[in-house]
BATOR-129056 format. One record per residue: residue in one letter; x, y, z of N, C-alpha, C, O in turn. Coordinates in steps of 0.1 Angstrom, whole numbers, padded with zeros to 4 digits, always signed. Layout:
aXYZXYZXYZXYZ
...
END
This chain:
m+0772+0862+0965+0762+0861+0976+0762+0847+0981+0763+0838+0973
i+0760+0846+0994+0758+0833+1000+0744+0834+1006+0743+0841+1016
n+0734+0828+1000+0721+0831+1005+0716+0820+1015+0722+0809+1017
g+0704+0823+1021+0699+0814+1031+0696+0800+1026+0695+0791+1034
s+0693+0799+1013+0690+0786+1008+0702+0777+1007+0700+0764+1007
a+0713+0782+1006+0725+0774+1006+0733+0774+1019+0741+0765+1021
l+0731+0784+1027+0738+0784+1039+0728+0784+1051+0719+0792+1051
g+0731+0776+1060+0722+0775+1072+0730+0780+1084+0741+0785+1083
p+0724+0778+1096+0731+0784+1108+0744+0777+1112+0751+0782+1120
h+0747+0766+1105+0759+0759+1108+0768+0757+1096+0777+0748+1095
g+0766+0766+1086+0774+0765+1074+0766+0760+1062+0754+0760+1062
f+0773+0754+1052+0767+0749+1041+0757+0737+1045+0761+0729+1052
q+0745+0737+1039+0735+0727+1043+0736+0715+1034+0742+0715+1024
g+0729+0705+1039+0727+0693+1031+0739+0686+1026+0748+0683+1034
r+0740+0685+1013+0751+0678+1007+0762+0688+1002+0769+0686+0993
s+0763+0699+1010+0772+0709+1006+0784+0709+1015+0793+0701+1013
w+0785+0719+1024+0797+0720+1032+0801+0708+1041+0812+0703+1039
p+0792+0703+1049+0796+0691+1057+0800+0679+1048+0809+0672+1051
c+0792+0677+1037+0794+0666+1028+0808+0668+1021+0815+0658+1020
a+0811+0680+1017+0823+0683+1010+0835+0680+1019+0845+0674+1015
r+0833+0683+1032+0844+0681+1041+0846+0666+1043+0858+0661+1044
r+0835+0658+1045+0836+0644+1047+0843+0637+1035+0851+0628+1036
r+0839+0642+1023+0846+0636+1011+0861+0639+1011+0869+0630+1008
a+0865+0651+1015+0879+0655+1015+0887+0646+1024+0898+0643+1022
e+0881+0642+1036+0888+0635+1046+0890+0620+1041+0897+0613+1048
r+0884+0616+1030+0886+0602+1026+0898+0601+1017+0902+0590+1014
g+0904+0612+1012+0916+0611+1004+0917+0621+0993+0907+0628+0991
p+0928+0622+0986+0930+0632+0976+0920+0632+0965+0915+0642+0960
e+0916+0620+0960+0906+0619+0949+0893+0625+0953+0886+0631+0945
n+0889+0623+0966+0877+0628+0971+0878+0643+0973+0868+0651+0973
w+0891+0648+0976+0893+0662+0978+0889+0670+0966+0882+0680+0967
f+0893+0665+0954+0890+0672+0942+0875+0672+0940+0870+0683+0935
a+0868+0661+0943+0854+0661+0941+0847+0671+0951+0838+0678+0947
a+0853+0672+0963+0848+0681+0973+0849+0696+0968+0840+0704+0970
i+0861+0699+0963+0863+0712+0958+0854+0716+0946+0848+0727+0946
e+0852+0706+0937+0843+0709+0926+0829+0711+0931+0822+0720+0926
n+0825+0704+0941+0812+0706+0947+0811+0719+0953+0800+0726+0952
l+0821+0723+0961+0821+0736+0967+0821+0748+0957+0814+0758+0959
v+0829+0747+0947+0828+0757+0936+0814+0758+0930+0810+0769+0928
r+0808+0747+0928+0794+0747+0922+0785+0754+0932+0777+0763+0927
i+0786+0751+0945+0777+0758+0955+0780+0773+0955+0770+0781+0955
l+0792+0777+0955+0796+0791+0955+0790+0798+0943+0785+0809+0944
r+0792+0792+0932+0787+0798+0919+0771+0799+0919+0766+0810+0915
e+0765+0789+0924+0750+0789+0925+0745+0800+0934+0734+0806+0931
t+0753+0803+0945+0748+0812+0955+0753+0826+0952+0750+0835+0960
g+0761+0828+0942+0766+0841+0938+0780+0845+0942+0785+0855+0938
l+0787+0836+0950+0801+0839+0954+0809+0836+0942+0808+0826+0936
d+0817+0846+0938+0825+0845+0926+0837+0835+0928+0846+0838+0936
a+0836+0824+0921+0847+0814+0923+0857+0814+0912+0864+0803+0910
r+0858+0825+0904+0868+0825+0894+0882+0825+0900+0884+0832+0910
t+0892+0818+0894+0905+0817+0900+0913+0830+0898+0923+0831+0904
d+0908+0840+0890+0916+0852+0890+0912+0861+0902+0919+0871+0905
r+0902+0857+0910+0898+0864+0922+0902+0857+0934+0905+0863+0944
l+0903+0843+0934+0906+0836+0946+0910+0822+0943+0908+0817+0932
f+0915+0815+0953+0917+0801+0952+0910+0795+0964+0913+0799+0975
l+0901+0785+0961+0893+0779+0972+0903+0773+0982+0912+0765+0978
a+0902+0776+0995+0912+0772+1004+0910+0757+1007+0901+0753+1014
p+0920+0749+1003+0919+0735+1006+0920+0732+1021+0916+0722+1026
v+0927+0742+1028+0929+0740+1042+0916+0741+1050+0915+0737+1061
a+0905+0746+1044+0892+0746+1050+0885+0733+1049+0875+0730+1055
l+0891+0724+1041+0884+0711+1038+0893+0699+1041+0888+0689+1045
c+0906+0700+1040+0914+0689+1039+0922+0686+1053+0926+0695+1060
p+0923+0673+1056+0931+0669+1067+0946+0670+1064+0950+0670+1052
e+0955+0669+1074+0969+0668+1071+0971+0654+1067+0963+0645+1070
p+0982+0651+1059+0992+0661+1054+0988+0667+1041+0996+0675+1035
l+0977+0663+1035+0973+0668+1022+0972+0684+1022+0977+0690+1012
a+0966+0689+1032+0965+0704+1032+0979+0711+1032+0980+0721+1026
e+0988+0705+1039+1002+0711+1039+1007+0711+1025+1013+0722+1021
k+1006+0700+1017+1012+0700+1004+1005+0710+0995+1011+0716+0987
l+0992+0710+0996+0984+0719+0987+0986+0734+0991+0986+0742+0982
a+0987+0737+1004+0989+0750+1008+1003+0755+1003+1004+0767+0999
t+1013+0747+1002+1026+0751+0997+1025+0754+0982+1030+0764+0978
g+1018+0746+0975+1017+0748+0960+1008+0759+0956+1011+0765+0946
m+0998+0762+0964+0989+0772+0959+0994+0787+0961+0988+0796+0955
d+1004+0789+0969+1010+0802+0970+1014+0807+0956+1011+0818+0952
s+1022+0799+0949+1028+0803+0937+1017+0803+0926+1018+0811+0916
w+1008+0794+0927+0998+0792+0916+0988+0803+0916+0984+0808+0906
s+0983+0807+0928+0972+0816+0928+0976+0831+0931+0968+0840+0928
f+0987+0833+0937+0991+0847+0941+1005+0850+0936+1012+0859+0942
g+1009+0844+0925+1021+0849+0919+1034+0848+0928+1043+0856+0927
g+1034+0838+0937+1046+0836+0945+1045+0844+0958+1055+0843+0966
v+1035+0852+0960+1034+0860+0972+1030+0851+0984+1020+0845+0983
k+1038+0851+0994+1035+0843+1006+1030+0852+1017+1036+0862+1020
a+1018+0849+1022+1012+0858+1033+1021+0857+1045+1026+0847+1049
a+1022+0869+1051+1031+0870+1063+1027+0861+1074+1035+0855+1081
y+1014+0859+1076+1009+0851+1086+1011+0836+1084+1010+0828+1094
d+1015+0832+1072+1018+0817+1070+1029+0813+1080+1029+0802+1084
e+1039+0822+1082+1050+0818+1090+1047+0817+1105+1054+0810+1112
i+1036+0823+1110+1033+0823+1124+1020+0817+1127+1015+0818+1138
a+1014+0810+1117+1000+0805+1119+0999+0795+1130+0989+0796+1138
d+1008+0786+1132+1008+0776+1143+1010+0783+1156+1002+0780+1166
w+1019+0792+1157+1021+0800+1169+1008+0808+1173+1004+0808+1185
y+1002+0814+1163+0990+0822+1165+0979+0813+1171+0972+0817+1181
e+0977+0801+1165+0966+0792+1169+0969+0786+1183+0960+0786+1191
q+0981+0781+1185+0984+0774+1197+0988+0782+1209+0985+0778+1220
e+0994+0794+1206+0999+0802+1218+0991+0815+1219+0986+0818+1230
f+0991+0822+1209+0985+0836+1210+0970+0835+1213+0965+0842+1222
l+0962+0826+1207+0948+0824+1210+0945+0818+1223+0935+0819+1229
s+0955+0811+1229+0954+0804+1241+0953+0814+1253+0949+0810+1264
r+0956+0827+1250+0955+0837+1261+0941+0841+1263+0938+0849+1272
g+0931+0836+1256+0917+0840+1258+0914+0853+1251+0919+0855+1240
d+0905+0860+1257+0900+0873+1251+0902+0884+1261+0892+0890+1265
p+0914+0888+1264+0917+0898+1273+0912+0912+1269+0911+0921+1277
l+0910+0914+1256+0907+0927+1250+0891+0929+1249+0887+0940+1246
g+0884+0918+1253+0869+0920+1252+0864+0920+1238+0854+0927+1235
l+0870+0914+1228+0866+0914+1214+0852+0908+1212+0844+0913+1205
q+0850+0897+1219+0837+0890+1218+0825+0899+1223+0815+0900+1216
r+0827+0906+1234+0817+0915+1239+0814+0926+1229+0802+0929+1226
v+0825+0932+1223+0823+0943+1214+0816+0938+1201+0807+0945+1196
l+0820+0926+1196+0814+0921+1184+0799+0918+1187+0791+0921+1178
r+0796+0912+1198+0782+0909+1202+0774+0922+1202+0763+0922+1197
d+0779+0932+1208+0772+0945+1209+0769+0952+1196+0758+0957+1193
l+0779+0952+1187+0778+0960+1175+0772+0952+1164+0764+0957+1156
l+0775+0939+1163+0768+0931+1152+0754+0927+1156+0745+0928+1148
g+0752+0923+1168+0739+0919+1173+0733+0907+1166+0740+0900+1157
e+0721+0903+1169+0715+0891+1163+0710+0895+1149+0706+0906+1146
g+0710+0884+1141+0705+0886+1127+0705+0873+1120+0708+0862+1125
r+0701+0874+1107+0701+0862+1099+0707+0865+1085+0708+0876+1081
g+0712+0854+1079+0718+0856+1066+0733+0855+1067+0739+0853+1078
p+0740+0855+1056+0755+0854+1056+0762+0866+1062+0758+0877+1060
c+0772+0863+1069+0781+0873+1075+0795+0870+1071+0801+0860+1076
l+0801+0878+1062+0814+0875+1057+0825+0882+1066+0824+0894+1069
e+0835+0874+1071+0846+0880+1078+0858+0881+1069+0863+0871+1064
i+0862+0894+1067+0874+0896+1059+0886+0895+1068+0886+0901+1079
g+0897+0888+1064+0908+0886+1072+0904+0877+1084+0908+0879+1095
c+0897+0866+1080+0891+0857+1090+0902+0849+1098+0899+0844+1109
g+0914+0848+1092+0924+0840+1099+0920+0826+1102+0916+0818+1093
t+0921+0822+1115+0918+0809+1119+0903+0806+1122+0899+0795+1126
g+0895+0817+1120+0881+0815+1121+0876+0815+1136+0865+0810+1138
v+0884+0821+1145+0880+0820+1159+0867+0827+1163+0861+0823+1173
h+0863+0837+1155+0851+0844+1158+0838+0838+1152+0827+0843+1155
a+0840+0828+1144+0828+0822+1137+0818+0817+1147+0806+0818+1144
a+0822+0811+1158+0812+0805+1168+0803+0816+1173+0791+0813+1174
l+0808+0828+1176+0799+0838+1181+0790+0843+1170+0778+0846+1173
v+0795+0845+1158+0787+0849+1147+0775+0840+1145+0764+0844+1143
r+0778+0827+1146+0768+0817+1145+0758+0817+1156+0746+0816+1154
e+0763+0819+1168+0755+0820+1180+0745+0832+1179+0733+0831+1184
l+0749+0842+1172+0740+0854+1170+0730+0852+1159+0722+0861+1157
g+0730+0841+1153+0720+0837+1143+0725+0839+1128+0718+0835+1119
w+0737+0845+1127+0742+0847+1113+0749+0834+1108+0751+0825+1116
t+0751+0834+1095+0758+0823+1089+0772+0827+1085+0774+0835+1076
p+0783+0823+1093+0796+0828+1090+0803+0822+1078+0801+0810+1075
a+0810+0831+1071+0819+0826+1060+0831+0836+1061+0830+0846+1067
g+0842+0831+1055+0854+0839+1056+0863+0840+1044+0862+0832+1035
v+0871+0850+1044+0882+0851+1033+0894+0856+1040+0894+0865+1048
d+0906+0850+1036+0918+0854+1041+0929+0851+1031+0928+0842+1023
l+0940+0858+1032+0951+0856+1022+0961+0845+1027+0968+0839+1018
s+0960+0842+1040+0970+0832+1045+0965+0818+1045+0955+0814+1052
a+0972+0810+1037+0969+0795+1037+0971+0789+1050+0964+0780+1055
g+0982+0793+1057+0985+0788+1070+0974+0790+1080+0971+0781+1088
m+0969+0802+1081+0958+0805+1090+0946+0798+1087+0939+0793+1096
l+0942+0797+1074+0930+0790+1070+0931+0775+1073+0920+0769+1074
r+0943+0770+1073+0944+0756+1077+0938+0753+1091+0932+0742+1093
h+0939+0763+1100+0934+0761+1113+0919+0765+1113+0912+0762+1123
a+0914+0771+1103+0900+0775+1102+0890+0763+1099+0878+0765+1101
r+0896+0753+1094+0887+0742+1089+0879+0736+1101+0884+0735+1112
g+0867+0734+1099+0858+0730+1110+0851+0741+1117+0841+0739+1124
r+0856+0754+1115+0850+0765+1122+0841+0773+1112+0830+0778+1117
l+0845+0774+1100+0836+0781+1090+0841+0778+1076+0853+0775+1074
p+0832+0779+1066+0836+0778+1052+0844+0790+1049+0840+0801+1052
a+0856+0788+1042+0864+0800+1039+0871+0798+1026+0873+0787+1021
v+0874+0809+1020+0882+0809+1007+0894+0817+1009+0895+0826+1018
r+0904+0814+1001+0917+0821+1002+0916+0832+0991+0914+0829+0979
g+0917+0845+0995+0915+0855+0985+0920+0869+0991+0923+0870+1003
d+0920+0879+0983+0925+0892+0986+0913+0900+0990+0903+0902+0983
a+0914+0906+1002+0903+0915+1007+0901+0927+0999+0890+0933+0999
g+0911+0931+0991+0909+0942+0982+0902+0939+0969+0899+0947+0961
r+0899+0926+0967+0892+0921+0955+0883+0910+0960+0885+0898+0956
l+0873+0913+0968+0865+0903+0974+0857+0894+0963+0852+0900+0954
p+0857+0881+0965+0850+0872+0956+0835+0871+0958+0830+0860+0959
v+0829+0883+0958+0814+0884+0961+0809+0894+0951+0815+0904+0948
r+0797+0891+0946+0790+0900+0936+0785+0912+0943+0784+0912+0956
d+0782+0922+0936+0777+0935+0941+0764+0933+0949+0755+0926+0946
a+0764+0941+0960+0751+0943+0968+0745+0930+0972+0732+0929+0971
r+0752+0921+0977+0747+0907+0981+0746+0904+0996+0738+0896+1000
l+0754+0911+1004+0756+0906+1018+0749+0915+1028+0750+0928+1026
p+0743+0910+1038+0737+0918+1048+0747+0922+1059+0744+0932+1066
a+0758+0915+1060+0767+0919+1071+0781+0914+1067+0783+0904+1061
v+0791+0923+1070+0805+0920+1069+0812+0924+1082+0809+0934+1087
i+0822+0917+1086+0830+0920+1098+0845+0920+1095+0849+0912+1086
a+0852+0927+1102+0867+0926+1102+0872+0927+1117+0869+0937+1124
m+0878+0916+1121+0882+0915+1135+0897+0916+1137+0905+0907+1133
m+0902+0927+1142+0916+0930+1144+0925+0927+1132+0935+0920+1133
a+0920+0931+1121+0926+0928+1108+0930+0940+1100+0939+0938+1091
h+0925+0952+1103+0928+0963+1093+0943+0967+1093+0947+0972+1083
t+0950+0965+1104+0964+0969+1104+0972+0959+1095+0984+0961+1092
d+0966+0947+1092+0973+0938+1083+0971+0940+1069+0976+0933+1060
m+0963+0951+1066+0959+0954+1052+0964+0968+1048+0957+0978+1051
p+0975+0969+1042+0980+0982+1038+0971+0990+1029+0971+1003+1029
g+0963+0983+1022+0953+0990+1013+0939+0990+1019+0929+0988+1012
y+0938+0993+1032+0925+0992+1039+0914+1001+1033+0903+0997+1032
p+0918+1013+1029+0907+1021+1022+0901+1014+1010+0889+1015+1008
a+0909+1007+1002+0904+1000+0991+0895+0988+0996+0885+0985+0990
v+0899+0982+1007+0891+0971+1013+0877+0976+1017+0867+0970+1015
l+0877+0988+1023+0864+0994+1027+0855+0997+1015+0843+0996+1016
r+0861+1001+1004+0853+1003+0992+0848+0989+0987+0836+0989+0982
e+0855+0979+0988+0850+0966+0985+0839+0961+0994+0829+0956+0990
v+0841+0964+1007+0830+0961+1017+0817+0968+1012+0806+0962+1012
a+0818+0981+1009+0806+0989+1005+0800+0983+0992+0788+0983+0990
r+0809+0978+0983+0804+0972+0971+0796+0960+0973+0785+0958+0967
v+0800+0951+0982+0794+0938+0984+0782+0939+0993+0773+0930+0993
l+0781+0949+1002+0770+0950+1011+0757+0954+1003+0758+0962+0994
r+0746+0948+1007+0733+0952+1001+0729+0965+1008+0734+0968+1019
p+0721+0973+1002+0716+0986+1008+0711+0983+1022+0702+0974+1023
g+0715+0990+1032+0711+0988+1045+0720+0978+1053+0718+0976+1065
g+0729+0971+1046+0738+0961+1052+0748+0968+1061+0751+0980+1059
m+0753+0961+1071+0762+0967+1081+0776+0961+1080+0778+0949+1076
f+0785+0969+1084+0799+0965+1085+0804+0968+1099+0802+0979+1104
v+0809+0958+1105+0815+0960+1119+0830+0958+1118+0835+0948+1114
h+0837+0969+1122+0852+0969+1122+0856+0969+1137+0852+0978+1144
v+0863+0959+1140+0869+0959+1154+0884+0958+1152+0890+0948+1147
g+0891+0969+1156+0905+0970+1153+0914+0976+1164+0909+0980+1174
v+0927+0975+1161+0936+0981+1171+0933+0996+1172+0931+1003+1161
h+0934+1002+1184+0931+1016+1186+0942+1024+1180+0953+1023+1185
p+0939+1033+1171+0950+1041+1165+0957+1051+1174+0968+1054+1172
c+0950+1055+1185+0955+1065+1194+0965+1059+1203+0975+1066+1207
f+0963+1047+1208+0971+1041+1219+0979+1029+1215+0985+1023+1224
c+0978+1025+1203+0986+1013+1198+0993+1016+1185+0988+1022+1176
g+1006+1012+1185+1014+1015+1173+1029+1015+1177+1032+1013+1189
g+1037+1017+1167+1051+1018+1170+1055+1029+1179+1066+1029+1184
f+1046+1039+1180+1049+1051+1189+1044+1049+1203+1047+1057+1212
a+1037+1038+1206+1032+1036+1220+1039+1025+1227+1042+1014+1222
d+1042+1028+1240+1048+1018+1249+1038+1014+1259+1034+1022+1268
r+1033+1002+1259+1023+0997+1268+1028+0987+1278+1021+0979+1283
t+1041+0989+1282+1047+0981+1292+1039+0981+1305+1037+0971+1311
d+1035+0993+1309+1026+0995+1320+1012+0999+1314+1010+1010+1310
p+1002+0989+1314+0989+0992+1308+0982+1004+1315+0972+1009+1309
e+0986+1007+1327+0979+1018+1334+0985+1032+1331+0979+1042+1333
e+0997+1032+1325+1004+1044+1322+1011+1042+1308+1023+1041+1307
v+1003+1042+1298+1008+1040+1284+1015+1053+1280+1011+1064+1281
l+1027+1051+1275+1036+1062+1270+1034+1063+1255+1037+1054+1247
v+1029+1075+1251+1027+1077+1236+1038+1087+1232+1038+1099+1236
r+1047+1083+1223+1057+1091+1218+1053+1098+1204+1043+1094+1199
p+1061+1107+1199+1058+1112+1186+1058+1101+1175+1065+1092+1176
g+1049+1102+1166+1048+1092+1156+1033+1088+1152+1031+1081+1142
y+1024+1092+1161+1010+1089+1158+1005+1095+1145+0997+1088+1138
l+1010+1106+1141+1005+1112+1128+1011+1107+1116+1007+1110+1105
d+1021+1098+1118+1028+1092+1106+1021+1079+1103+1022+1069+1109
g+1013+1079+1092+1006+1067+1087+1016+1059+1080+1019+1062+1068
r+1020+1048+1085+1030+1039+1079+1030+1025+1084+1023+1023+1094
w+1037+1016+1078+1038+1003+1082+1051+1001+1090+1061+1007+1087
t+1050+0993+1101+1062+0992+1110+1061+0978+1117+1050+0973+1119
k+1073+0973+1121+1073+0961+1130+1078+0966+1144+1080+0957+1152
k+1079+0978+1146+1083+0983+1159+1072+0981+1169+1061+0984+1167
s+1076+0975+1180+1066+0971+1190+1073+0972+1204+1085+0970+1206
w+1065+0974+1214+1069+0974+1228+1071+0960+1234+1077+0959+1244
t+1066+0950+1227+1067+0937+1232+1071+0927+1221+1068+0929+1209
d+1077+0916+1225+1080+0905+1215+1070+0893+1217+1072+0883+1211
q+1059+0896+1224+1049+0886+1227+1036+0887+1218+1027+0880+1219
g+1036+0897+1209+1025+0900+1201+1027+0897+1187+1036+0890+1183
v+1018+0902+1179+1018+0900+1164+1026+0910+1157+1033+0907+1147
r+1026+0923+1161+1032+0934+1153+1046+0931+1151+1051+0934+1140
d+1054+0927+1161+1068+0925+1159+1072+0914+1149+1083+0913+1145
k+1062+0905+1147+1065+0893+1138+1061+0896+1124+1068+0891+1115
v+1049+0902+1121+1045+0904+1108+1043+0919+1104+1041+0922+1092
g+1045+0928+1113+1044+0942+1110+1029+0946+1110+1020+0938+1111
a+1027+0959+1110+1013+0965+1110+1013+0979+1104+1023+0986+1105
s+1002+0982+1097+1000+0995+1092+0993+1004+1102+0986+0998+1111
h+0994+1017+1101+0988+1026+1110+0981+1037+1103+0986+1043+1094
w+0969+1040+1107+0961+1052+1102+0957+1060+1114+0950+1055+1123
p+0961+1073+1115+0955+1082+1125+0940+1082+1124+0934+1079+1113
v+0933+1085+1135+0918+1084+1135+0912+1092+1124+0903+1086+1117
p+0915+1104+1121+0909+1111+1109+0910+1103+1096+0900+1102+1089
d+0922+1098+1094+0924+1091+1081+0915+1078+1081+0910+1075+1070
l+0914+1071+1092+0906+1059+1092+0891+1062+1090+0885+1055+1082
l+0886+1072+1097+0872+1076+1096+0869+1081+1082+0858+1078+1076
h+0878+1089+1076+0876+1094+1063+0875+1083+1053+0868+1084+1043
a+0883+1072+1055+0883+1061+1046+0869+1054+1046+0864+1050+1035
f+0862+1054+1057+0849+1049+1058+0839+1058+1050+0831+1053+1042
l+0840+1071+1052+0831+1080+1046+0834+1080+1031+0824+1081+1023
e+0846+1080+1027+0849+1080+1012+0845+1067+1005+0842+1067+0993
a+0843+1056+1013+0838+1044+1007+0823+1044+1006+0817+1035+1000
g+0817+1055+1011+0802+1056+1011+0795+1050+1022+0783+1048+1021
l+0802+1046+1033+0796+1040+1045+0792+1051+1055+0799+1061+1056
v+0781+1049+1061+0775+1058+1071+0779+1053+1085+0776+1042+1089
l+0786+1061+1093+0791+1057+1106+0779+1057+1116+0771+1067+1116
e+0777+1046+1124+0766+1045+1133+0769+1045+1148+0764+1053+1155
r+0778+1036+1151+0782+1034+1165+0796+1032+1167+0803+1027+1158
f+0801+1034+1179+0815+1032+1183+0817+1025+1196+0807+1026+1204
a+0828+1018+1198+0830+1012+1211+0845+1011+1213+0853+1011+1203
e+0849+1011+1226+0864+1009+1229+0864+0998+1240+0855+0996+1247
s+0876+0991+1240+0877+0981+1250+0892+0978+1251+0901+0982+1244
g+0895+0970+1261+0909+0965+1263+0916+0972+1275+0929+0971+1275
g+0909+0978+1284+0916+0984+1295+0913+0998+1297+0906+1005+1290
a+0920+1004+1308+0918+1018+1311+0922+1027+1300+0916+1037+1298
v+0933+1023+1293+0938+1030+1281+0935+1020+1270+0942+1010+1268
p+0924+1023+1262+0919+1012+1253+0929+1007+1243+0937+1015+1238
v+0928+0994+1240+0936+0988+1229+0927+0987+1217+0933+0986+1206
v+0914+0987+1218+0905+0984+1207+0896+0996+1204+0890+1002+1213
l+0895+0999+1191+0884+1009+1187+0876+1001+1177+0880+0995+1167
a+0863+1001+1180+0853+0994+1171+0843+1004+1165+0839+1013+1171
i+0839+1001+1153+0830+1009+1145+0820+1001+1138+0823+0991+1133
r+0807+1006+1139+0797+1000+1131+0792+1010+1121+0789+1021+1124
a+0793+1006+1108+0789+1015+1097+0778+1007+1089+0777+0995+1090
r+0771+1015+1080+0761+1009+1072+0761+1015+1058+0764+1026+1056
k+0758+1006+1049+0756+1011+1035+0742+1017+1034+0732+1010+1037
p+0741+1030+1030+0728+1036+1030+0718+1030+1020+0722+1025+1010
q+0706+1032+1023+0695+1028+1013+0695+1038+1002+0698+1050+1005
p+0692+1034+0990+0691+1044+0979+0680+1054+0981+0679+1063+0973
END
């Protein structure tokens, strides 16, 4: 848990998050002190900082070139040599993909479904942390977890984040009032297990906001060359991972994406014990985005 006493509207308070970052920017010896301080804070507030669950992302604290060196080393140390797919495209994603603005209306959907609140809001698959500003504007305290060291390098300054597996969230049971996932579920082949983790870490009554690629109109089976006349070919019912895409300007052709037909996706929510509350679509006349708000029931 990250509670209000340790997290304020702009991240870690007092001598915690801002202080840790300032220490890190003074050099490697201060970086280690900063990490130790952050580990202490996380443990005190309930976030599980054991290294079998996560490695604290130095990219959320460190300036270049130190972050580059540490990001390279921590792949083999903390995840058995597994390199996140987004590490290869992190710079392109930050500098080019995000420069296109918000044509899909993601911010509006997140604002509508998450709404105003207080307390920690954990973003799974937070990437570069681009949504943290809105979460903070709504009164929540943003924090993030992501597998990609490359993406997290760009998240520094936007939100406190850890490098970890969304299928094994570094949070104790029933601690969080809110969790969000923004255009991330297709990057997680084990998304049903991720939803079970979301249900585990949410406190009773806590909400989960899923904003994701629309299963009906986006996938290897859909040709969106003409956004007004989307061509949907056979393949929607095949739940699988693919890099097939109608464009080479997006993410799918570079890192691939998993697909769940709508019934499979909704069943995964229900099987995780989450109660479906509200839905939204956005992204044009033929929607690109399907958003869901679900809640962990009270006992």
